[in-house]
C-alpha positions, 0 to 999 in steps of 0.5 A: 226390771220387767215382770217375767212370763213363765217359760216351760223348760221344753221351750227353753230346750227348743230355743237352745236347740235352735241356738245349737243348729235347729232341726236339719235333715241329713241326706246320705248319698242323695237318699232321704232317710225317714230316720233322719229327723229323729237323729238330727233332733236328738243330736241338736238336743244333746248339743243344746243341753250341753250349751245350756249347762255350759252357760249355767255353770259360767253364770253361776255366782256372777251377773248375767251379760247385760247387767248394769248396776248404777250404770256400770257394766257388771257382766260376769262379775261376782258381787264381791268383784263388783263391790271391789270395782265400786270401791276402786272406782270411787277412789279414782280421780281428784278434787280440783281447787281453783285459786287466784290468777288461774292457779289450780291444784288437785287432791287425789280422792284416794288420799282422803277417802275413808270408806265406800259402802253400798246400801244393798249387797250386790249379791241380792241382784243374783237370782237363781230363777234367772240363772235357770232361764239364763238364755231368756234372762240375758235378753231382758232389762237387767239394770239395778240401782244400789246407792253408793255412800262415800265418806271422807276422813277429816284428818286426811282432808286437813293433811292434804290441804296443808300439803298443797302448794297453794297453801304452803308453797314458796309462792304464798304471799302473806296479806298485809294491812294498810298502815299509817306511817311517817314519810320524809315529807310528812305522813302517808297511808301505805295501801294494803297488800292482798297477797294470796295466802289461803286459810287452811281451815276454810279450804278444808271446810269447802272441800268437805262441803263440796264432796258432800254435795258430790262436787269435785271442784271448788272456786277458792275465791268465791268460797272466800278461802283467802286470808284478807287484810283486816285494815284497808286504805280507806279504814276510818282509823287511818283516814282519821289519822291522816286528817289529824296529821294534815291539820297539825302539819298546817298549824302555826304557833306563835310564842309570845316572849313579851314584846317579842315572839317566835313563830313555829311552823312545819319547817321548824317542828316537822323534824320533831313530829313523828309516829311510832306505829301506835301514836304521834310522838314528839322529840322532846329533846329537840323541842327542849333544845329549841326552847333553850336556844330562844331562851338564850336569845331572849333571857335577861335574868342575872345578865348585865345590861345598860342603864341610864341613871338619874344623872344621865350616865349609862352604866352597867348593872345586873349580872349578879346571882342575887338578881331577881328581875329579868326574863328566865324561861321555864323550858319544860313548861314552855315545851309542854305548852308548845306541844299541846298547842301543836297537837291541837291542830289550831293556829294560835299564840301561846305565852312562854312560861317564865320562871322569872319574867320582866315587865317589858323589853326593848325599851330605853333601859332594855327590859327595865323600862320607864317605871323603876326604883333606882338606888345609889349606894354611893349617894345614899339616895333612891329615886322612883320613876314612872314612865321615865319621870321621877315621882319620888326620892328619898335619902336612905341608909344601906348596909354597913360598908365596913362589913361585907356580910352586911352590905346591900347587894347590887344588881337588878331586882324587883319588888317581890312582896309588900308587907305591913307590920312585918317582923324581921329576924337576923343576927341582930335579933328581931325588929318590927317595921310598918312598911316592908318591900322585899327585893331579893330572896335572902330577905333584903328589903326597902323598909321604914326604919323608925328607930333612926333619926337621920338618913343619907350622907355617910352613916352607912359607913359606920352605922349601916343596916344589915343589908336592907335599905332603911327609909324614913317612915314618912317617905315609905308612907308616901311611896307605898301606894305608888309602887307595885310588886314586880317593879324593877329595883336597880341598885348600884 
């Protein structure tokens, strides 16, 4: 405000008089009176004083015409009125939030303002000296600045934000992470859904920050207020799973079933292979059914089979619960081997796991092949063949024919073990032999019988063994190094 120059009261009154009409001459009946100027001046002065007093009273306690505070016209207002005006003015309007797809919403300032304060008391801009010379003062520059501080209530801001349709309306779409899933034909990565869900805390933080900077709008996109999917389609964890699933899908595993095989590719194992949302899964029941099915196709254990004996006759052998030779698949272990091979993602051949396994299959004698021991109970004789050629034979004594509990079992067996100087025990007590070759799980064996003086013929009818195949010691010595464990033994 400009510095005022002191003006005498007389001058003010003259100015007032001028403002009330000035010095005029009165003429009466066309005659100029010498007293007229005095009378006119007196009247003008009276009017001026009245006018001055009216203005003085009018502007007492209020801001003079032309007064502005913070650029707002305060003319004729009391300090209290201007304060109220300022508070009301700062509660007007709204804060605009601009979101995705040109969506927009507003928060009324009146709903979130906590307090409006002026740094100075507006009464400090009233000056008695100005009032005294109000006719002159009103022509002066009467502009003032008074800092206004607006504070906002955080709780009200949070409440207003949470009430926004942009935040909690029906049109809010939750973001969804991209995810890996099983499809009808394989696997896929389902892309993320961006959605339009706002984070209320971030919105409130943005509103508070912008208001502090006297900004009354916010771009919610640029302010990063939207909740984003945590996992996107190009996430390494998803792409890694996709790569692994493709590698497994392209895997081919061949199951070696000894002289036979089965191939397992996607067409076979696809229905077994799945995903539970956290890891790859296998339908173990389906895999078990598959292995059991091929087991039935390739198993020979305790099954009947055709055998060509030393006389060239084709006879049926095997099928006994005491059989120890043939193919009997270990389903659980084979399933585990298959599962591990497929999960490796490497094309390979694995061997089926057998509980009992034969040496070959698809030969002239099926899985017996050309190397085996043949024992005829009726003929009380045995033969050992290597590659279909007889290389050994001997008379024997088998189990007591008249006592079923001592009968030598018939069936398809194999040499389970070879023991030297073995002590046998049973209902007969105990007996030691030098060469012992067990062929069934009950202890029946081919062994030397040094206590016998003769073999063959019909000795077994009345003086047979307790189920074992008694053999001359010299013959066991001859046979011992020629025959190996697992060699088939056919007894009929």
